[in-house]
C-alpha positions as CSV (number, residue, x, y, z in Angstrom):
1,M,1.1,0.7,-19.0
2,A,2.0,4.3,-18.2
3,A,-1.6,5.2,-17.5
4,L,-1.9,2.1,-15.2
5,Y,1.2,3.2,-13.4
6,A,-0.3,6.7,-13.0
7,A,-3.4,5.1,-11.5
8,G,-1.1,3.4,-8.9
9,F,0.6,6.7,-8.3
10,T,-2.8,8.4,-7.6
11,T,-3.9,6.0,-4.9
12,A,-0.5,6.1,-3.2
13,F,-0.2,9.9,-3.4
14,G,-3.7,10.4,-2.1
15,A,-3.6,7.9,0.7
16,H,-0.2,8.8,2.1
17,G,-0.1,12.5,1.3
18,V,-3.1,13.1,3.6
19,A,-2.0,10.5,6.2
20,A,1.5,11.9,6.7
21,T,0.2,15.4,6.8
22,L,-2.3,14.6,9.5
23,G,0.4,13.0,11.7
24,A,2.9,15.8,11.2
25,R,0.6,18.8,11.6
26,S,-2.3,17.6,13.7
27,A,-4.5,19.8,11.4
28,G,-7.4,20.3,13.8
29,S,-8.8,16.7,13.4
30,V,-6.2,14.6,15.2
31,T,-6.6,14.9,18.9
32,S,-4.9,11.7,20.0
33,L,-2.9,8.8,18.7
34,M,-6.0,6.7,18.6
35,T,-7.8,9.3,16.5
36,L,-4.8,9.4,14.1
37,G,-4.9,5.6,13.9
38,A,-8.6,5.6,13.2
39,L,-8.3,8.1,10.4
40,L,-5.4,6.2,8.9
41,A,-7.4,3.0,9.1
42,L,-10.6,4.5,7.7
43,Y,-9.3,4.7,4.1
44,D,-8.1,1.1,4.3
45,G,-11.2,-0.2,6.1
46,A,-13.3,0.7,3.1
47,E,-10.8,-1.1,0.8
48,V,-11.0,-4.2,3.0
49,V,-14.7,-4.5,2.4
50,L,-14.9,-3.5,-1.2
51,K,-11.7,-4.6,-3.1
52,P,-12.8,-8.3,-3.5
53,V,-16.2,-7.1,-4.8
54,F,-14.7,-4.7,-7.4
55,G,-12.0,-7.3,-8.3
56,S,-14.7,-9.8,-9.1
57,L,-16.6,-7.1,-11.0
58,A,-13.5,-6.5,-13.1
59,D,-13.4,-10.2,-14.1
60,R,-17.0,-10.0,-15.1
61,I,-17.3,-6.7,-17.0
62,G,-13.6,-5.9,-17.8
63,G,-10.9,-4.1,-15.8
64,R,-11.0,-0.9,-17.8
65,A,-14.5,0.1,-16.9
66,V,-13.9,-0.5,-13.2
67,L,-10.6,1.4,-13.4
68,L,-12.3,4.5,-15.0
69,G,-15.3,4.4,-12.6
70,G,-13.0,4.2,-9.6
71,L,-10.9,7.2,-10.7
72,A,-14.0,9.3,-11.3
73,A,-15.3,8.4,-7.8
74,F,-11.9,9.3,-6.3
75,A,-12.1,12.7,-7.9
76,A,-15.7,13.2,-6.6
77,A,-14.8,12.2,-3.0
78,S,-11.7,14.5,-3.0
79,G,-13.8,17.3,-4.3
80,V,-16.3,17.0,-1.5
81,Y,-13.8,18.1,1.2
82,A,-12.1,20.6,-1.2
83,L,-15.4,22.4,-1.5
84,A,-17.0,22.0,1.9
85,G,-14.1,21.6,4.4
86,G,-14.8,20.8,8.0
87,Q,-13.8,17.8,10.2
88,G,-16.9,15.7,9.4
89,W,-16.4,16.1,5.7
90,L,-12.7,15.0,6.1
91,W,-13.9,11.7,7.5
92,A,-16.5,11.4,4.7
93,A,-13.9,12.2,2.0
94,R,-11.4,9.7,3.3
95,L,-14.1,7.0,3.4
96,G,-15.1,7.9,-0.2
97,Q,-11.5,7.9,-1.4
98,G,-10.9,4.5,0.1
99,A,-14.1,3.1,-1.5
100,A,-13.0,4.5,-4.9
101,A,-9.5,3.2,-4.6
102,S,-11.1,-0.2,-3.9
103,A,-12.3,-0.1,-7.5
104,F,-9.4,1.1,-9.5
105,S,-6.5,-0.4,-7.6
106,P,-7.3,-4.1,-8.1
107,A,-8.5,-3.4,-11.6
108,A,-5.1,-1.8,-12.4
109,S,-3.2,-4.8,-10.9
110,A,-5.3,-7.2,-13.0
111,L,-4.7,-5.2,-16.1
112,V,-0.9,-5.1,-15.5
113,A,-1.0,-9.0,-15.3
114,R,-3.3,-9.4,-18.4
115,L,-1.2,-7.0,-20.6
116,N,2.2,-8.6,-19.8
117,P,3.5,-12.2,-20.6
118,A,4.5,-14.5,-17.8
119,A,8.2,-13.8,-18.4
120,R,7.8,-10.1,-17.7
121,Q,5.5,-10.3,-14.6
122,G,8.3,-9.3,-12.2
123,R,9.3,-6.3,-14.3
124,A,5.7,-5.3,-14.9
125,F,4.8,-5.3,-11.2
126,G,8.2,-3.8,-10.3
127,G,7.4,-0.9,-12.5
128,Y,3.8,-0.6,-11.1
129,G,5.2,-0.7,-7.6
130,F,7.9,1.8,-8.5
131,W,5.3,4.4,-9.5
132,K,3.2,3.7,-6.4
133,S,6.3,4.2,-4.4
134,V,6.9,7.5,-6.2
135,G,3.4,8.5,-5.0
136,Y,4.3,7.4,-1.5
137,T,7.5,9.4,-1.7
138,L,5.9,12.6,-3.0
139,G,2.8,12.3,-1.0
140,P,4.3,13.2,2.5
141,L,6.6,15.8,1.0
142,L,4.3,17.6,-1.3
143,G,1.4,17.1,1.0
144,G,3.2,18.9,3.8
145,V,4.1,21.8,1.4
146,L,0.5,22.1,0.1
147,V,-1.0,22.1,3.6
148,W,1.5,24.6,4.7
149,A,0.7,26.8,1.6
150,G,-3.1,26.5,1.6
151,G,-4.4,24.0,4.2
152,L,-5.9,20.5,3.7
153,R,-8.5,21.8,1.3
154,L,-5.7,22.8,-1.2
155,L,-4.3,19.2,-0.9
156,F,-7.7,17.8,-1.7
157,T,-8.2,20.1,-4.6
158,V,-4.9,18.9,-6.1
159,L,-6.1,15.3,-5.6
160,T,-9.3,16.0,-7.4
161,G,-7.5,17.4,-10.4
162,L,-5.0,14.5,-10.4
163,A,-7.7,11.8,-10.4
164,L,-9.6,13.6,-13.2
165,A,-6.4,13.9,-15.3
166,V,-5.4,10.3,-14.8
167,G,-8.9,9.1,-15.6
168,G,-8.9,11.0,-18.9
169,W,-5.5,9.6,-19.7
170,A,-6.6,6.0,-18.9
171,A,-9.7,6.4,-21.0
172,A,-7.6,7.4,-24.0
173,A,-4.6,5.0,-23.5
174,V,-5.7,1.8,-21.8
175,P,-7.0,-0.8,-24.2
176,R,-10.2,-2.7,-23.7
177,V,-9.3,-6.2,-22.4
178,P,-12.4,-8.4,-22.8
179,P,-13.3,-10.6,-19.8
180,L,-12.5,-14.3,-20.2
181,P,-15.0,-17.1,-19.9
182,R,-15.1,-18.5,-16.4
183,A,-16.1,-21.9,-15.1
184,R,-18.7,-21.9,-12.4
185,Q,-17.2,-21.9,-8.9
186,T,-18.8,-22.7,-5.6
187,V,-18.1,-21.1,-2.2
188,L,-16.2,-24.3,-1.3
189,D,-14.0,-24.0,-4.4
190,L,-13.2,-20.4,-3.4
191,A,-12.4,-21.4,0.1
192,R,-10.0,-24.0,-1.1
193,R,-8.3,-21.5,-3.4
194,L,-7.9,-19.0,-0.5
195,A,-6.4,-21.8,1.7
196,E,-3.7,-22.7,-0.8
197,P,-0.1,-21.8,0.1
198,S,0.3,-20.2,-3.3
199,F,-2.3,-17.6,-2.2
200,L,-1.8,-17.4,1.5
201,A,2.0,-17.0,1.6
202,P,2.3,-14.0,-0.8
203,T,-0.9,-12.4,0.6
204,A,0.3,-12.6,4.2
205,A,3.7,-11.1,3.1
206,L,1.9,-8.3,1.3
207,A,-0.2,-7.6,4.4
208,G,2.9,-7.4,6.5
209,A,4.6,-5.1,4.1
210,T,1.7,-2.7,4.0
211,A,1.3,-2.8,7.8
212,A,4.9,-1.6,8.1
213,L,4.5,1.0,5.3
214,S,1.3,2.4,6.8
215,A,2.6,2.5,10.3
216,G,5.8,4.2,9.1
217,V,4.0,6.8,7.1
218,G,1.5,7.5,9.9
219,F,3.7,7.5,13.0
220,L,7.3,8.4,11.9
221,P,6.1,12.0,11.6
222,V,5.0,11.8,15.2
223,S,8.5,10.5,16.1
224,G,10.1,13.2,14.0
225,R,8.1,15.9,15.7
226,A,9.1,14.6,19.1
227,A,12.8,14.7,17.8
228,G,12.3,18.5,17.0
229,M,11.9,18.1,13.3
230,G,9.5,20.5,11.5
231,A,6.5,19.5,9.3
232,V,8.4,19.7,6.0
233,A,11.4,17.9,7.5
234,T,9.3,15.1,8.8
235,G,7.6,14.8,5.4
236,A,11.0,14.6,3.7
237,A,12.1,12.0,6.3
238,V,9.1,9.8,5.7
239,S,9.6,10.1,1.9
240,V,12.9,8.3,2.4
241,L,10.8,5.2,3.2
242,A,9.0,5.3,-0.1
243,A,12.0,6.4,-2.1
244,C,13.9,3.3,-0.9
245,A,10.9,1.1,-1.8
246,A,10.8,2.8,-5.3
247,V,14.5,2.1,-5.9
248,V,14.3,-1.6,-4.8
249,Q,11.1,-2.7,-6.5
250,P,12.1,-2.7,-10.2
251,R,15.4,-4.4,-9.3
252,A,13.6,-7.1,-7.3
253,G,11.2,-7.6,-10.3
254,R,14.1,-8.0,-12.8
255,A,16.0,-10.3,-10.4
256,L,12.9,-12.5,-10.2
257,D,12.4,-12.7,-14.0
258,T,16.0,-13.6,-14.6
259,G,16.1,-16.3,-11.9
260,R,18.6,-14.5,-9.7
261,L,16.1,-14.3,-6.9
262,T,13.2,-16.6,-5.9
263,A,9.9,-15.1,-4.6
264,S,10.1,-17.0,-1.3
265,A,13.7,-16.0,-0.5
266,G,13.1,-12.4,-1.5
267,I,10.0,-12.1,0.6
268,T,11.7,-13.6,3.7
269,A,14.5,-11.1,3.4
270,G,12.0,-8.3,2.9
271,L,10.0,-9.2,6.1
272,L,13.2,-9.3,8.2
273,T,14.5,-6.0,6.8
274,A,11.2,-4.2,7.4
275,A,11.2,-5.6,11.0
276,A,14.7,-4.3,11.5
277,G,13.5,-0.9,10.2
278,L,10.7,-0.7,12.8
279,A,13.2,-1.7,15.5
280,C,15.5,1.2,14.4
281,A,12.5,3.6,14.7
282,T,12.5,3.0,18.4
283,L,15.8,4.8,18.7
284,P,15.5,8.5,19.8
285,G,16.4,11.4,17.6
286,P,16.3,12.1,13.8
287,A,18.8,9.2,13.1
288,G,16.2,6.7,14.4
289,V,13.5,8.2,12.1
290,L,15.8,8.2,9.0
291,L,17.2,4.7,9.6
292,G,13.8,3.2,10.4
293,A,12.3,4.8,7.2
294,A,15.2,3.5,5.0
295,L,15.1,-0.1,6.1
296,T,11.3,-0.3,6.2
297,G,11.3,1.0,2.6
298,V,13.9,-1.5,1.4
299,G,11.9,-4.4,3.1
300,T,8.5,-3.4,1.6
301,G,10.2,-2.8,-1.8
302,L,11.4,-6.4,-1.9
303,I,8.1,-7.9,-0.9
304,T,5.6,-6.0,-3.1
305,P,6.6,-7.0,-6.7
306,L,7.5,-10.5,-5.7
307,G,4.2,-11.1,-3.9
308,F,2.1,-9.8,-6.8
309,A,4.2,-11.7,-9.4
310,W,3.8,-14.9,-7.4
311,L,0.0,-14.4,-7.3
312,A,-0.2,-13.6,-11.0
313,A,1.8,-16.7,-11.9
314,S,-0.4,-19.0,-9.8
315,T,-3.8,-17.6,-10.9
316,P,-5.9,-18.4,-14.0
317,K,-6.2,-15.3,-16.1
318,E,-10.0,-15.3,-15.9
319,R,-9.8,-15.0,-12.1
320,L,-7.0,-12.4,-11.9
321,G,-9.4,-9.6,-10.8
322,R,-10.9,-11.5,-8.0
323,T,-7.5,-12.8,-6.8
324,M,-5.9,-9.4,-6.9
325,G,-8.9,-7.9,-5.1
326,T,-8.8,-10.6,-2.4
327,A,-5.1,-10.3,-2.0
328,E,-5.5,-6.5,-1.7
329,L,-8.0,-7.3,1.0
330,G,-5.2,-9.0,2.9
331,R,-3.0,-6.0,2.2
332,E,-5.6,-3.6,3.5
333,L,-6.1,-5.6,6.6
334,G,-2.4,-5.1,7.2
335,D,-2.6,-1.4,6.2
336,A,-5.4,-0.8,8.7
337,G,-4.1,-3.2,11.4
338,G,-0.6,-1.9,11.4
339,P,-1.5,1.6,12.5
340,L,-4.1,0.4,15.0
341,L,-1.7,-2.1,16.6
342,V,1.0,0.6,17.0
343,A,-1.6,3.2,18.2
344,S,-3.2,0.9,20.8
345,I,0.2,-0.2,22.3
346,A,1.5,3.4,22.1
347,T,-1.5,4.7,24.0
348,G,-0.9,2.4,26.9
349,A,2.9,2.5,26.8
350,S,4.9,4.5,24.3
351,L,5.3,4.8,20.5
352,A,8.6,2.8,20.7
353,Y,6.8,-0.2,22.2
354,G,4.2,0.1,19.3
355,Y,7.0,-0.1,16.7
356,A,8.6,-3.0,18.5
357,A,5.4,-5.0,18.6
358,L,4.8,-4.6,14.9
359,A,8.5,-5.6,14.3
360,L,8.0,-8.8,16.2
361,V,4.9,-9.7,14.2
362,L,6.7,-9.2,10.9
363,A,9.8,-11.1,12.0
364,A,8.0,-14.1,13.6
365,V,7.2,-16.2,10.5
366,P,10.4,-15.7,8.5
367,A,12.5,-16.2,11.7
368,A,10.7,-19.4,12.4
369,R,11.2,-20.6,8.9
370,L,14.9,-19.9,9.0
371,L,15.3,-21.7,12.3
372,R,13.5,-24.7,10.9
373,A,15.8,-24.7,7.9
374,A,18.9,-24.4,10.1
375,A,17.7,-27.3,12.3
376,R,16.9,-29.6,9.4
377,P,19.6,-32.3,9.1
378,R,21.8,-32.0,6.0
379,R,22.1,-34.9,3.6
């Protein structure tokens, strides 16, 4: 499990270390908010296309092989920019990193579910989410320090070594989990499965959580810079977001396993809290950045382990890879769509309006559900 947690840390550290650094420093490649939004979305765009493919491959040949191949590819993609440099290679490296993460991220999620009994799914995904949040926390902070010390190429060099080290650890520690026999499934069967509330509800919530997380990591540094905060200070402020998510996730998982919290109630509270965080980010000054980061982190920390545990509990084990990959597709649509929504509205108006628009999207469904529940006659 520790090696799987390290794989989750790697994708989070790599994705958000670079993303937050680009937004805070405008390191020669970000010339506008739309360019920043496109760079943030590029990593996730590759994942949108490829995660269901690699998830299904993990069901077919085993998650361990897909995990190791993805980590090796992540190291190679990072090494390209570390060696070559240049703006064009930065775009190519981010695309390659996203494609590689498409392999080892759903494979790791499926292995977490396979290696833990149903009664520990909340704790298992809480721990996995905790270490991903540690990556999100350290990524902006250490990314800013590394870029300050040696430029983007030093950051990509560190990512290359990290992926190689975690790949070696996983090869030694993660057991082989043989694929399970699967009944033949038609496209119509798949469509029915994807339309079930047990899949749609947690996947939509995960998409909303990652939209808020990605927009916060990408654009809160811009707000921090406008408030007079330096590069390291903005990285530290954004790390508050991931730190709050890291603290909340294991506790949410334990509460789910012990019956003190239901997945539906926890996810509703998480969406509303994340929306409140984005609303606070519209406030001027460092206080708005810090409060927005904290509340957004708490909201995403509630949603993530509950959403994955809900999916794992409602999916046959022989289909876990595909379900996790398809659910990750929904997450990555949110991860890519969140920054693009904020950037497109900010370009025409201001960044505050971009935050507000995303907050309204997150709050719409849970607010409507709460209103319906309040209007329902009591018996």
